[in-house]
C-alpha positions in Angstrom: -0.2 0.0 0.3 2.2 2.5 0.8 4.2 2.4 -2.9 0.2 3.4 -3.9 0.4 6.7 -1.6 4.2 7.7 -2.8 3.3 6.9 -7.0 -0.3 8.9 -6.1 1.7 11.6 -4.4 4.7 11.7 -6.7 2.9 12.4 -9.7 0.5 14.9 -8.3 3.7 16.7 -7.0 5.3 16.0 -10.8 2.4 17.5 -12.3 2.7 20.7 -10.4 7.0 21.0 -10.5 6.7 20.7 -14.4 3.7 23.4 -14.9 5.5 25.5 -12.4 8.4 26.0 -13.3 7.2 26.0 -17.2 6.1 28.9 -15.9 8.7 30.5 -14.6 10.7 29.8 -17.1 8.0 31.4 -19.6 7.4 29.1 -21.7 4.1 27.9 -20.9 1.0 27.6 -23.2 -1.1 30.3 -22.4 -4.1 28.3 -25.2 -7.0 28.6 -23.8 -7.3 24.3 -24.3 -3.6 23.8 -22.3 -5.0 26.2 -19.7 -8.7 23.9 -19.1 -6.3 20.9 -19.4 -3.9 21.3 -16.7 -7.0 22.2 -14.9 -8.2 18.6 -15.4 -5.6 16.8 -14.8 -5.0 18.7 -11.7 -8.3 17.7 -10.8 -8.2 13.9 -11.9 -4.3 13.5 -9.9 -5.8 15.2 -6.3 -9.2 12.9 -6.9 -6.5 9.5 -7.5 -4.5 10.7 -4.5 -7.6 11.3 -2.4 -8.8 8.0 -3.4 -5.6 6.1 -3.0 -5.0 7.5 0.9 -8.9 6.9 1.1 -8.8 2.5 -0.2 -5.5 2.9 2.2 -8.0 4.6 5.6 -10.4 1.6 4.4 -8.6 -1.4 3.9 -6.2 -0.8 6.8 -6.6 -3.3 10.2 -6.4 0.1 12.4 -9.7 0.9 11.1 -12.4 -1.9 11.4 -15.4 -2.7 9.0 -18.0 -3.2 12.2 
């Protein structure tokens, strides 16, 4: 389970950092579709990360299902 959480966070952080660096360097694409796609992918990665942590919490022995 730990690898799943690390992978989800890594994907989210990589997406944000790549776009932050591109913005700082001035090579960011300002086309409206590119901006919308940034937010679409950001939403998908956030929900994937949230789901990964929720799944871990629900299946971890520390949290009984009774």
